[in-house]
Each structure stands twice: as C-alpha cells, then as structure tokens.
N, C-alpha and C positions, 0 to 999 in steps of 0.2 A: 176523525181520530188520527189521520196521517200527519197533520200539522203538529199536534202535541208530540206524537212519536218522533217526528223529524227533529223537533226542538230538543227532545230528550236525547236523541242520538248525538246531535251537535254539542249539547252541553256535556254529555258523557265523554265524547271525543276530546273536547277542549280540556276538561279536567284531567282526563287521562294523559293528554299531552303535557299539561302543567305538572302533573305528578311525575311523569317520565323525565321531564326536564329538571325538576327539582332533584330527583334521584341521581340523574347523571351529573349535575353540578355538585351535589354533595359528595359523590364518589370522586369527582375531579378535585374538589377542594381537599378532601382527605388524602388523596394521592399526592397532591402538591405539598401538603403538610408532611407526609411521610418522606418525600424527596428532600424537603428542607431539613427534617430531623436527621435523615441519613447523611446529608452533606455536613451538618454540624457534628455528627458522630465521627465522620471520617476526619474532619478537621481536628477534633479532640484527639483521635487516635494518632494522626500524623504529628501533631504537636508533642504528644506524650512520647511517641516513638523517637522523634528528633532529639528531645532533651535526654532521653535514656541512652540514645546512641552517643551523645556528647559525653554523658557520664561514663559510658563504656570506654570512650576514647581517653577520658581522664584517667581511668584505672590503667589503661594500656600505656599512657604516657608515664604514669608513676612507675609502673613495672619496668619500662625501658630505662628511665633515669635511675631507678633503684638498683637495677642490675648493672648499669654503666658505672655507678659509684661504688659497686661491691657492697651495697646495703647501707651506705652512709647517708642517703637521702632521708630526711625526716619530714613529718607531716607539716610542722609550722612553716618550713621553707616552701613546701609544695603548695600549701593552701593560703599563703600570705597574699595580701592585696597586690594586684597586678602581677601575681606570680603565674606559675605554670597552670594551675587549676583555673585561674581567671581567664586564661587565654582560650579556654574551651567553653566555659559556662558564663552566662550573663552575670554581671557584677552584683545584681540584686539578690542572687541566690547564695545562701549560706548553708551548704549541705553538710550534715554530720559525716566526718571521715574518721576511720579507725584503722590502725595497723596492728595486726596480730602476728606474734612470733610463731616459729615452727612448732612450739609446744602448745599453741592454742591460747596463750595468755596475752592479754591486751598490752601491747607495747607502747602505744601512743594513740591519742584521739584529739580531735579539734571540732569545735562547733556543735557538740552534742555528747550525750552519754551512751556508753556501750557496756555490754556484759564483760566482766573482768576475765571470764574464762569461756572459751568457745571450743576447746579441744574435743568435747564430746558431741558437739552439734553435727548434724548430718551434713550440712553444707560445708563445714570445715573439713570433715573427713573426706568428702568427695573431692575437694580441691587438693588435699594432701595426697590422695591416691591417684590423681589424674596428672598426666604430663602434658596435657593440651594447653593452648593459649587462649581458650575461649572464656569469656566472663560468665559467671553464674548469676541468673536472675531468679529471685524468689520474693514472696510477699508475706513476711511474718507479722503476726499480731504482737503488739507491744504493750497492751494494757487490757484489762477486763472491760473497758468501756468501748470496745469494738474499734479502737484505733489500730492502724497497721501502717507499715512502710514498705516501699519497694527497695529491696536490698540488691546491690550490685557488688559482687565479690570476685576477685581475680587472684589467681595463684602467683606468688613471687618465687623466683628461683635464685639460688646462690651459685657458688662455684661448682662446676661439674654437673649442673642441672639439678642439684639437690633442692628439696623443698625448703624455702626460707620464710614461709609465712603467707599472709594474705592481706590485701588492701580491701577495705569495705567502705562503701558509700551508701547512705540511706537517703531516700527521696520521699518526701511527704506527698501522697497523691492529691492532697488538697491544692498543691501548686498548680495542677492542671485543671482541676474542676473549677477553681476560683478565678480563672482567666477570662474576664469579661471581654477583653479586646479581641480574642479569637473565637470564643464560643458564647453566643447570646441566644438563648432559646425563647425569648419573649416573656411577657408577663405570665407568671405561673408555670414557666418552663422548667424542665428537670434536666440536669446535667450530672452524670455519674460515671465513676470509674470503679469496676468490680474486679475483685481478685478471685480467679478461679482456683487458686491454691487453698485459700482459707474461707471462701464464701462471704468475705467482708466487702463492704462497699463504702466509698466516700462520695457524697452527693451534694448538689446545690439546687435549691429551689428559691428563685429570686435572690435575695441577699443572704439567705441562711445556708450555711455549710454544716453538714452533719455526717456522722458515721453510723452504719447500720450493720447488724450481723445476721439479719433474716431476709433482707430484700433480695429477690432473685427474679430473673427475667427468662422467658422462653421465647424461642423464635416462632413467629406466626406461621402456620402451615395451611395451605390450600391445596386440596387434592393430594396430600401426603408429602409435599415438598416445601422447603422453606421459601418464603415469598419476600424477595427484595430486602433481606436483612431487617424485616420488621420484627419488633419485640413486643411482648405483653408482660406486665408485671404479675407474678404469681400472687403477690400480696400488695394491696393498694399502698401507695406512698403516703398520701395525705387526703384521700377522698376526691382528688381532682382527676377527671378523665383526661388522658393525654394520648397523643399518637407517638409511639416510641419507635426508634430505630437504633440498631447497634452495629458496632464494628469490632471484630475480634482482633487481638494482637497476640497470636500464639507464642511468639518468641518470649514475651514477657508474662505469659499466663494472665493477661488482663483483657477486659472487654469494656469498650467505651459505649455508653448509652446516653442518648439525648431524646427528650420527649417534649413536644409542644402541647400546651393546654388546648383542648378542643374548643373552648370558648374563644380563645384568641385565633386559632388556626381557621375556624369556620365562621368567624364574625362576618366576613364579606358575603359568604354564602347565605347566612341567616338574613342579611339585609335584602339580598336578591330574592330569596324565597318569599319574604313578606311582600315584596313588590309584585312577584308573579301571582301570589294568591289574591292580592288586592285587585290586580288587573283582571284576573279571571272572575272575581266576584262582580266587578262592574260590568264586564261583558255578559255575564249570566243574567244580571238584572235587565240589561238592554235587550237580550234575546227574549226573555220572558215577557217584557213589555211589548215587543214586536209581535210575538205569537198571540198575545191577548188581543191586540188590535186586529190582526188578521182573522182570528176566530170570530170576532164581532162582524167583520166584513163578510166572512163566509156565511154567517147566518142569514145575512140579507140576500145573498145570491143563491141560497139553497133551493128555494122554490123554483127559480128559473132553470137552474142546472138539472134538477130532477126531471122537469118537463122535457129538456133537451135530451137527456139520457134515455127517457122513455121513447121519444121519437126515433132515436138512433137504433134502439133494439128492435123496432118494427120495420126497419129497412130490409131489403132483400138479403137473405142469408147466403144465397148463391152468388156471391160477388166474385169478380175476377180475382184470381190469385196473384195477379201482378202487383208489384210494389208501386207501380205508376198509376196516376190518375189518367183515365182514358175518356176522351171526348170525341163524339162523332157529330160533325157539324155539316149542315147543308147550306149551300150558298143561297142567300135571299136576293142577291143582286140589286138591281136598281129599284125594285119595289119597296125595299126597306133601307135604302141608303148604303148599300154595300155591307150590310150586317149578315150574320150567320145565325141559323136556327139550330138549337141544341136538339139533336135527334135521339142520342143515347149517351149515357154516362154511367160509369161504374161507381161503386160505393166510395172509393177514394176521391173520385172527381166530385161527387156530390158533397163530400165532406169539405173539400176545398171551397166549393161555392157556398157552403153554409146553409143548404136547403135539403129537404127530402127529395129523393129521386123523382117521385111522382109530381112534385111541384115544379121541377126544372124542365121536364120534357116538353118540347114545342115552344119554348120561350126563346126570345132573341138574346144572344149572349152579350151583345152590346148594352142591352138594358139590364140584364142580370148583373153584369160586372162592368160598369162604365170604365173602371181603371184599365181594363184590357185594351180599350180603344186608345186611351191616353198612352199606354205603354207601347202602342204600335203593333199589337198582336194581330189585329184584324187585317192590317196591311200585309203582314207576312203570310196570313192564310190565303189572301187573294193572289199574292205573287206565286205561291206554290201551286195553287189551283190553275193559274194561267200558264205557267211554264212546265208543270209536271215534274219539276225537280224537287226531291225531298230536301228538307232543311233540318239540321240538328245543331243545337247550340246550348251554351250555358250562359246565363246572364243574371244580373241582380235587378230586382224590381225597383222602380223609381217612385212608386206611390204606396201609401199605406205602410205597414210594418216591413222594413227591409228584409228581403229574403233572396236566397240564391235558388234558381230553378234550372232544371235541365229538361228540354223538351225536343220532341221530334214531330215534324209536320209532314204528312204524306197525302198526296192527292188521291181521292176516291171518286166514285161517280157523283158528279155535280156537287162536290164538297171536299172536305179534308178530314183526316183522322189525326187527332192530336194526343200524344202521350206526354205527361208532365210528371216530373219527380222533384220533390223538395230536397235539395242537397245543401241546405243551409248549414246543418251540423258538420257535414264533411268539409265544406269551405271554411267554416270557423276553425275546425281542427287543423286544416292546412295552414290557415293564417296564424293560428297559435303556434304551430310547429315552426313556421318561418320566423316568427317573432322570437321563439325560444332559441332557435339557432342563431339569430342575430344577437340576442343577449349573451349567449355562450361565447360567440365570436368576440363580442365587445369585452367580456371578462377576460378571455384568453389574451386579447391584444393588450389589456391593461397590466397583465402579469409581467414582472421583470424577467422571468425565466423564458427560455426558448421552449415552445411547446409545438409538437408536430404529431401527426398520426401516419403510420406506415402500415399498409395492408399486408396480408400473408404472402403476397408476391414481391414484397419489399419495394413497393411503389409508394411515393409520397402522395397522400390524399388530403392532408390539411397541414397548415402551418400558421402560427400566430404572427403578429406584426413584428415581434422581436426576431423570430426565426427568419421571416421574410427579409428583414434588413440584413441579417447575417449572410443569407444566400446572395442578396444583392451586392454586398461587399465582396463576396467571392466571385461575382459575375456569372452566376448560374441561375436557372429557373428550376425549381424543385417539383412543383405540383405536376402529377402525371408522369414523372420520370422515375426510373429505377435508382435505388440508392447508390449503386455502383457508379452510375453516370453522373450523379450529383456530387458525391464527396471524393471520387477518385479511387482507383484500384488499391493503392497502398493502405489508405485509411479504412477502406471497406474491408480489406482482409484482416486488419487489426480488430475491427468491431464484430466480425462474424461469430466468435464464440459467444458473445453476449446476445447477439441477435437470435442465434439458435436456441439459447436458453429461454428467451422471451417468447419465441414462437412455440416452445414446448410447454408454455403455461406458467413459467416462473417469473416473478417480479425480481429484477436484478438492479443493483446499484453499483457504480464504479466511478473512478475518477479518470479524467482524460486531460492530457496536456496538448494544446494545439502547437503547430509548428511556430518557431520564433518569427516575429514580424521583421521587416527591414530595419526598423529602429531598435531592434534588440529585445523588445518586450515580448513576453510570452504569457498567455492566459491559461488558467486551469479551470476545469469544469467538473461539477458533480452531476452525473448522468443517471437518470432512472428510466428503465424500460418497463412499462406496465402492460401486461397482455390484455387484449380485448377478446372476450368470449362471445360466441353466438348466443341467440336468445335461449336456447336449450342448455347452455353452458356445457356443451359437449366438445366443441372444437374452437381453437384460437383462430380468429379471422384477421388479426393484426396486432399491433402494439402501439402504445402512446410513448412519445419521447419527451422527457422534461430535462433540459440542460440548464444548470444554474452556475453562474460565474462565481467561483470560490477563490479567485486569485488573491483578493485582499485578506481573506481568512487564512489562507495557506501562508502568505507572507508574514502575517502576525504570528502564526504558530512557529515559523522558522525563527522569527526575531526573538520570541520568548525562549526558544530552545538555545539560541546563541547566548542570551543573557544568563541562562542557568549554568553555562559552562565557563563564565568569565569571573576572575577574581576581582572583587570590587576595588581593592586598594591599588594593585599594580597594573590592572588591565590585562594581565596574562591569563592563560587558560587555568582553571581551577582543577582540583583533584578529579572531579567527575569527568570533565572534558579530557583531562590527561589520560585517565584509564580507558576511555572510549578510543582515543587516538592510539594508545599503546596496543590495545587489542587489534585494531585495524593494521597497524604497522607490523605486528608479529604475524598476522595472517598473510600479509603480502610477502613477508620474508620467507615464510614456509612455502608459499605457492611458487615463488620465483627463485628460491635458493639464493637470496641476496643477504648481504651482511648489514646488520644494524647495531646500534648501541644505545644504551640508556645511561645517562649521567644522573647521579643522586648527589646533591651538594647542599651545604648549608654555610652560614656566615660564621666564621671564627670570631670569637669575642663580641658577638652581637649583644649578649645579655648585659655586659658592663655599659655599653653605649646606651642601651634602652633604659637601664636603671639609673644611670648618671644624668642623662639629659631629658628623659621622659619619653612618653609614647609618641608624641608628635615628631620628635627627631628620629625615633626608631622607625616610624612609618615612612618618613622622608628617606631614610637610609635604605629601607626595603625597596622603595620605588626606584631610587638611584641604582641600587644593586641590580634590579630587574632590567633597567635600561642598559647597563653595561653588558649584561649577558646577551641581550637581544642584538646589540650592535656588534658584538664580537663573534657572532655565529652567522651561518648562512641563512638566506631567506627561507630555505626549505626546512630548516631545523625548527622544532617546536619547543618553546620554553614555557614551563608551567610552574605555578606556585602551589605546593601541597598544603601549606599552612605554616604559620610562624615564620621562621627563617629558613625553611626547607624548600628547595627548588629542584626541578628535574628538567632534563633536556632529552629529546628523542632525536637521534641522528640516523637517518634512513639512507639506504642505497650507498653504503660505503664500499670503496674498492679494497681498502686495507685497514687493518686495525690501527696502523700508525696515523691514519687520518683523524680518528677519534682522539688519539693521544695528543696530536698537535692542537686539536680544538680544546682539549682539557688544559693543556699548558697555556694556551692563549687566554683562556678564562682566568686561570690563576694569576697570570701577569696583569690582565686588565683590572682585576679586583684589587690587586696589591697597591695601586695608586691611591693616594689619600682622597677622601670624599669631603667636599665643602658643602655643608648642609646649612645654608643661611647663616654663615658665620661660625658654625661648629665644625671643627675638623675631626674626622673619624678615620682612624687607621685600623683597617680590618684586613682580613684575608679570607680565603675560602678553601675548603677541603672537598675533594671530589672523589666519588667512587664510580667507575665506568664498567658496566657489564655488557658483554657482547651477546648477540643472538643471530643464528642462521636457520634455526628450525629445531624440531624436537617436541617433546611433550611438556616442556616448561610453560606455565601460564604467565599472565601479566603480573600477578602478585608475586610469583616466585622470582621472576626476573627483577622486579623492583626490590625485593628483599635481598637479592644477590648484590645489587648495586649499593644498597644500604650497608651491607656487611663490608664491602670494599671502602665505603665512606668511613666506616668505623676504623678500618686499618689505616686509612690516610690520617685520621685524627691521632691514632696511636703513634704514627710516625712523626708527629710534631706539628701537624696542621700545615696550611699554606702549600699543599701539594695534592697529588692525585694518585690513585691506585686503580689498575685495570686488572681484569681477569678474563679467562677464556670462556667460550660458550659450551653448551652441552652437545653441539653437533659438529664436531670435527675441528674446532679451533684449538691449537696447542697451548698448553699453559705457559710457554715461554714468552708469550706476548705481555705478561704482567709487568707493570712498571714499578 
C-alpha cells in the first residue's frame, strides 16, 4: 500500500503546486492589468487636467486683456483663428465661449449656444459676490439625455474692481474620453469620465461613446482600506467583466475611470494555465504508469521479501544499541592464507553481511565477503594486528554499490575489533551542500549587481565576482577583514546609520555616490542591506549587501528633468523652470540678505508682425529676441520665456539697484535695433518692469506680479522703456525710474 500512497502524495503535491502556481499567476496577471488600468486612468486624468488648466489660462488671459482694454475686448477677436485663444488651446478644439454682462444677460457667444439669462444661476451669483481671481469649475447637465459639460467660469472686473460680468467656456468631456492616442484600454476596454457634481458620466467602449446617468463606481476595499485606487462598477456597463482603476481630480469634481476587459487582460494567463494543466495531466499519466509497473514487480518479490522479514524478526532481540556494525575477527594466519574468522557480530553487522547471525559465526570473512579482500580491508586488519596501532578512516567502496563507510580497527587478543558505520547519506548531503553552494556562488557571480555578506561583527564573509573586481580595482582584499579597514574610515562613518538599522533587523535601501574618478566621472549606486536572522529568527547574525549601478538611470532622469524645463521654441527656460529658479533665488536672497531683481518684459507691437507676416516670422522674431536678451546680459543672469511674447530675467547678487536699471536700459537699446528675419524687417521695442527683492514674506508669484504691474506702467508710459520699483524689505521708493 505504500507505493500507491506515495504516488497519491506525489500527485496531490504536484496538482497542489500547479493549483498554487495558477492562482499566483492569475493574481499577478490581474495585478498587472490593474496597474495598466491605473496608468491609463492617470494618463486620462493628467490629459484632462492639462487641457482644463489651459482653458483656465484662456479665461485668465481674456480677463487680463478685457480689463486692460476697459471691457472693449470681444469674443470674436479673442476666439478668432490664430488669436489669443488659439495660443493656449490646440487648433482642432472649437470650444463654446460666452460673455455675460454684470446683469447676468448673455452679451456675446461663439462656437456654441448658451442660456440668454444667467443672473439667477448659483455659479453666476457666486462669481458676482466673490472678489477672488480663481476660476470656477462645475459640471452642469445640458439635456435630459444625460449629456453634460465641464463649465469654466471666471469673474471679470471693471473700473474700481466692480463686477463687470463673467467669461464662460464649456468643454465636452467626450474630447478626453475619445482620445485614442493617449488612452487605449484594449479590446472591450472601458474609458470614462464621471462628474461627482451631477452623477453623470461620459464613457467609451471600443469605438462607442455614450453618456450615462446611473453608472457609478466604488473603490475596492481590502481590510477596510482603499486598495491601489481599484474600482468596481456598482451597476454593470455591458455585461463584460473588467479590471477597473480610477483617478480622482478633486479640483474639477471629476473622476477618471479605465477598465481592461478580463478576457483581454488575462489571455496570456489562460494560455499558461492550459499549458500547466496539460503538463500536469501528462505527468500524472506517467506516474500512474510507473506505479502500475512497480506494483507488478513488487508482487513478484513479495514471497522472497516476506521470507527475509521473517528471518530478521527471529534474530537476537538483545542487539548492541550502537549505530555501528561491530565485527570481532580472529586471525587465521598462514593456515587460511591470512584470512580472519568471524567470532562475533551484532545485528547491524549481520545485516551488512546479508545473513543471519547464526549463519555467520565461525566462517571466514574473506569467503563471506570476497569484496573486502579486493578493497584491501584484510591487509589493514593485519597491519593493525602487527603494529598494535588503531586505525580510523572514512572511505568510499570500490566494488558493488558505491557507499561511504567510516570504520575503526583496534587490535585485540590474536585478532581485531572492527566497528563500521554507513555514512553514505551524510556524505551525499555534504556533497549536495557543496554543489548547492557552488551553484549559488555561480548565480551570484553571474549577477550584474555587487553582492556581499557581512557578519554581525561587520567582517566581510562573502563577495561575488563583481564585488571582488570592485575591491581589486580599489587595491584591497575584503574577505575576513573588517568593513572599516576595507572601505576606509570616512565612508565607513557615512554608512554606519544604515548598518546599525540593518543589524537591528530592518531591510534598508538608499542611494550612494562614489567619489569622482580622476577622469571626472562619478558613479551612483542603489544599495540594499538585507538582515540575516539565525535559525530561530531571534537574532540578526549579519546582513547581505546588494549594490546596483544606477548611474545611467539617474542621468536619464536628470536629462528628462532638464527637458521639462526648456522652452521648445527659443531654448530658454520655460515657466516651470523659471518658477523653480525664482524660488531658489529668493531663498538665497533671504538667507544672505543679498539684493536681486526680476524683470518682466514683452515685445511691443509683436502682434502686428505676427498677424502681417505669419507665425513662422513671429517664431523667428521670438528666437531672435531671445538671443538679443541672452547676449545683452551676464552669464549668471537667467532668461526665461513664460509664453507668447512674455519673457522674464532673474538678476542675482546685485550690489545696487542701478545695476539692474543699467541692464534694463541695455536691453531696451539692444531690442530697438531692427530685426532682419530672412528678408523681413521688423521694427519692434520692448517694455520692462523691474521688481527688486532682498527678503520678507513676499512669495515668487507675488514678486512676479509686482514686476508685471511695473511692466504695465512702462506700457502706459508709451512703451520702449522700463519702470522699476522698491522691495518690501528696506529698499526706498526713490529708486523707481
């Protein structure tokens, strides 16, 4: 019965392993699908947020120009082709725009229809009663068929800050959902944008875009907490099971949801599951066939084995308790050719010889076991008998089934006592352990990372080939030496906080920069310290070190960061990079009580050039204008393009306000010279606002707004000039130009 039971255990273990592997891979495939859905939902949210921010900027731009023209700006001029609105939004978008007067009546609209009266609407009353400059986002329903729009409304101010009406732009959420270039959820995938104000949603499944007023999603919870922004539909969309993920956009009261169809997301897993089950079925058939063959063979041997077992049960019960086989041999000397006679043997010895004890006593050992003579055992017995020196050794047999034996030979009266133990299992275990260590060493040497083991005394006990090459390059030998002696006192002191945490049982990860090489290069590493516990998991006996070279990854990250702060047209720093640099410059100014200045400038009469000669000439003028700014300033001054024809300059570590004034005058003079743009002559000028800073509570946005106000004063003064103003921290107003 043991053989079928063993086969059943093997088959059960095999199928359990297959089942466990299938469950694990299914969970992994579903998790991967969730991550992909989450990435798509994040992309949808980021794309939606970006376009809504651009629309927000468009309302802000209209407000600025409306107030600059004392309300003279009208929507057709603002929304015309290649106009101000087109400078912020993609040309393919034709968004409905409306202008409401202070009485709530529709004053003008383009590219869509609006309600003629909005004075009683809550959003209009909120704008009329607020004196802030923030845009209002809401998601009103526009028809009984569950259609809705994203509404961006901003207050307009007239003279004296009085309420002058509102600018309103409507955005169809289908613009974001129907964007295949950025969000593609695969066959049967779901892409949706949900309004938390109205409960309405705009969704896409494959090529079908639809609106729904009942669809809602809830975050999946495990153990009472939301799990990785996974979502589940409270009501099925179309009967297709999907893995949903969501991304909230609180500012716009929207939620982006993307779901991958399970049939698509788990297709690869289904193929692997079929393969596993097929392989397990074939293996099961092989095992069953093998068991059937063995059972047939076992039936043939059953009679002989029963007889052998009966003979063993009749042997002496009072056997020696030793684990060794004991043989007492008497020398036969010349009468029997140097053989030995077996005088006594314990049960283990009789088992080794394969006979009952009664059958063995008095017989010549050379005749009983001829292989012992061939192995040289009889010669060893005679040598011990002649010299009286005991012999103990371990050896592998050379005849019959290979075995490892350990025996002792001791001389007794006219003979020898031999104890023998079969240590084949221990030797095989030792060999397997050495082979396992060799395999682990080979794997560690093949790893590109540096791998080492340090014990709790901080002494190196292991290093892979990559780590060994690193230490060889440093000219040191690590194994058996203390970490302080290997890496040097300064670096050892830097790493001690991480080492202490690892020896306290915490797995730690950190980044480390090595000292620059003579050629100027410097490598960066990601380092993991993994504690090693004792067998009882009570104490840390050391830690493993894994160092991975991340120099290329860090350089790529820095390169991408630099690209994100560069204006694509002029090569100057863009708005994001400018704001970061301005924050840093103001922090330095506050910390060191140093004077700095911010210039806000734009191109006078740029619009006529752009409208007359086209965008290509306008872009060439912007690049030439940026070049003159750069060449007219110091290398330490930073020039940035905020957008359109608006530029900024940061002047740091000034000695006097007059230094900035001279720079501003120099810029005005440099720009006044005519521009030759591939045969087109452009006569322009620039107006500049210069704001100073030495410290105080003013933030970067406030300082930039101050420079913008001074730019406005320069334009009011007739353009082609500059205006300066004092700081909030001790600079007197008489520096104004």
